[in-house]
C-alpha positions in Angstrom: -1.0 -14.1 0.1 1.0 -11.4 1.9 4.1 -12.5 0.0 2.3 -12.2 -3.3 1.1 -8.7 -2.6 4.6 -7.7 -1.4 6.1 -9.1 -4.6 3.6 -7.2 -6.7 4.4 -3.9 -4.9 8.1 -4.5 -5.3 7.6 -5.1 -9.0 5.7 -1.8 -9.1 8.8 -0.1 -7.9 8.2 0.3 -4.1 11.0 -0.8 -1.7 10.6 -3.3 1.0 10.9 -0.7 3.7 8.0 1.3 2.2 5.6 -1.7 2.3 3.8 -2.6 5.6 1.2 -5.4 5.3 -0.5 -7.8 7.6 -2.8 -10.7 7.2 -6.3 -10.7 8.6 -7.8 -13.7 10.4 -9.7 -14.6 7.2 -6.5 -14.6 5.2 -7.0 -11.3 3.5 -4.3 -8.7 3.3 -4.3 -5.0 4.2 -1.8 -2.4 5.2 -0.1 0.7 3.9 2.6 2.0 1.6 4.7 5.0 2.6 6.5 6.5 -0.3 7.8 9.9 -1.5 6.3 8.9 -4.8 2.9 10.0 -3.5 4.0 13.7 -2.8 1.7 16.1 -4.7 -0.8 13.4 -5.6 -4.4 13.2 -4.4 -5.6 10.1 -2.6 -7.7 9.2 -5.6 -4.6 9.4 -8.0 -2.5 7.4 -5.5 -5.1 4.7 -5.3 -5.7 4.5 -9.0 -2.0 4.1 -9.7 -1.5 1.6 -6.9 -4.4 -0.6 -8.1 -3.3 -0.3 -11.7 0.0 -1.8 -10.7 -1.6 -4.4 -8.5 -3.9 -5.5 -11.4 -0.8 -5.7 -13.6 0.9 -8.1 -11.2 -1.8 -10.1 -9.5 -4.6 -12.4 -10.6 -8.2 -11.2 -10.1 -8.9 -13.7 -7.4 -5.9 -12.4 -5.4 -7.0 -8.8 -5.8 -10.3 -9.6 -4.1 -8.4 -10.7 -1.0 -6.9 -7.3 -0.5 -8.9 -5.4 2.2 -7.2 -2.0 1.7 -3.8 -0.5 1.2 -3.4 3.1 2.4 -1.0 5.4 0.6 0.9 8.0 2.5 3.9 10.2 2.1 6.7 10.2 4.7 5.6 13.7 5.8 2.0 12.6 6.3 3.2 9.8 8.6 5.4 12.2 10.5 2.4 14.6 10.9 0.2 11.8 12.2 2.8 10.7 14.7 3.3 14.3 15.9 -0.4 14.8 16.2 -0.9 11.5 18.2 1.9 12.3 20.6 1.1 16.0 21.0 
């Protein structure tokens, strides 16, 4: 399942280093995508576009096995890391 979601995200134009997924004990997939593509977009817009792409590349039964995929910009990740270590 993780490979299928990764392939869908790659087909959506994300790069492998932007995709960070893991499989839960129940076999579902969750994680995050870090991309400069999200700069200037609200979380709602990011999620709508992400899920539009996932629906385009994955069957419905596969979509139901995605727990969540967070969407962040590189700066947001840097800010979180700085806040956690400060």
